[in-house]
Steps between C-alpha positions, in 0.01 A plus 500: 500500500133429468207444731446136399569392855538667835858573592664590827737780584778254561485401131567858382844632408623844589389680185150352524472615860604853401245489217222414749628772734466751217141385438413512870645844552277661238594739223621803702724309739625250242628788280720615791638146531570449132693825487761332724558219252704485184347481154578131458353420845183694415455302180537172686250600769257625238521168318424315822198721567374428150531128562271510804133455416365543848657555841289422802466766776644243746813463294541871460469541875756225565753661263446847655558350846817322376655817362396696807676241722814518287501877519456500878763231544750699294433808713557298817824356369636848408396629847630225720636207307374158391455368855289802599288461184450132570386572861248761390364285219473197730256696716315637199454199270649200680834333482444299183380799302777717646769249386342494154504880467856538632618219275341663198659838583841348568529392135525860384536728800864575585587659833859604560682378816452742794229681308309530827776729634377784284235551763750495785653818639881498445559590868283206611679270258833614640401370842402167350826432311774703674623197684488264201810383318627763252440260211136471605468876525662560159259246343199684645629838396560383144124451465399835641455825311819706543300767689397240756836321518696823564366579848541132600864495391555840662354374829732200533813503716795653302693173481188318392430761230825438324461120516142523364605744225778269385275195494227694317740609234645154454165324499400357162247222514326336791338153503132464596612284798690790650216742433256261666724469806533874540126545457441229757710702748276801438172309473394530863607864515333635185386273219653308215455463126708251304579427139648187351742650250863599553493875539736765358573717803750735651813606316695822480203688346285417805767627737544821297124571505499459882813704557362786290223533759680447836641793688845628404674371819371145441599509139847626580559240771398215272705626202811555709483148633440359149798699367720330760362147465377480140636789295381364167139478633534850646610636162205334325256640761651850460466479122132415522401734783531818288433507127596797286141613442472553877713807456181698447416434865811699617465863587656764275803556720583127498461478124729797448763324712468184301524682166810680621682172539361322197684464171303696237516217248362257758215741570414531132499118461301447821228741389463347151222257589331635812159647555461869418440599864835351600681681218331829586575464869873477422497780242311728738796480731750609235573838347328576175829476314589162662156361430527609131841343469366176653215491253742551212723218633201261521391587144857463371526149649219356285387147585692338789516155645271434799794346691695826460202696635461266797872509579497881500196501726672264743806725513276795591322288767846426642560877525172537686588227743845642558356845574243343732762307694711814541202692633 
């Protein structure tokens, strides 16, 4: 680009605007900006800078203001949603400019459904949704962090907990129309952020993450109901709720009880491909002679199939669950 004629900001592409921003920021600040870019991007921006012969102070000011508006708009969106950002920007720069800024951001800024809920206290959220249909509640919980979803699930009526848990586990994909409808229901109560793509949501893994954080009585009630109504789903949830590596979280007495009912060959297989701290936790709860024999057994095995290791680990997890259920 040359200075043969005056150009307007609207004629510039994104890289040219970034190049002008780098010039306007000055050397010290522009270095900080360039450190955030990849090598190829830096080369492209540098080439654009080299192509400029002269940038007027007015254009530099306009570019600085544009990037400032974009940064502020993104902050507003992350704090309160697109509608909130639009309202604030309308007051600050007028409706036309606000629409332009939001439109430009929407091309690359992605905000997850119900993202605004991360600022909402779970107890407060519970009061908002406790009377909604279980399918609506399960959809909302599927987008929450497990630590936030757990107290909401735990605060529901027992019969609703089970229904929501089942729907959450069986949820796969949800259309944008359904998401919009649920967000519309919550719009007047909290806020709403929408996306236009079909979202991957819910599933057994989501339910497991939530159940791992609810209190024991809630977990037990939900699991007992699932065992009666959907035993295959209950088995899958059980399988995912405790993985073999979690054995290091048990106290020494519990580990000793598990080892006492575990086949020694299964134990050797299970410990073949685990972290050192897991292996040492188990061996610490064995006699020196038993630990030595286990080490020799593992060495004698040589390379083993990963499936054999995982199967052995699952058998030991089953022992843990059996002991837990028996008290």
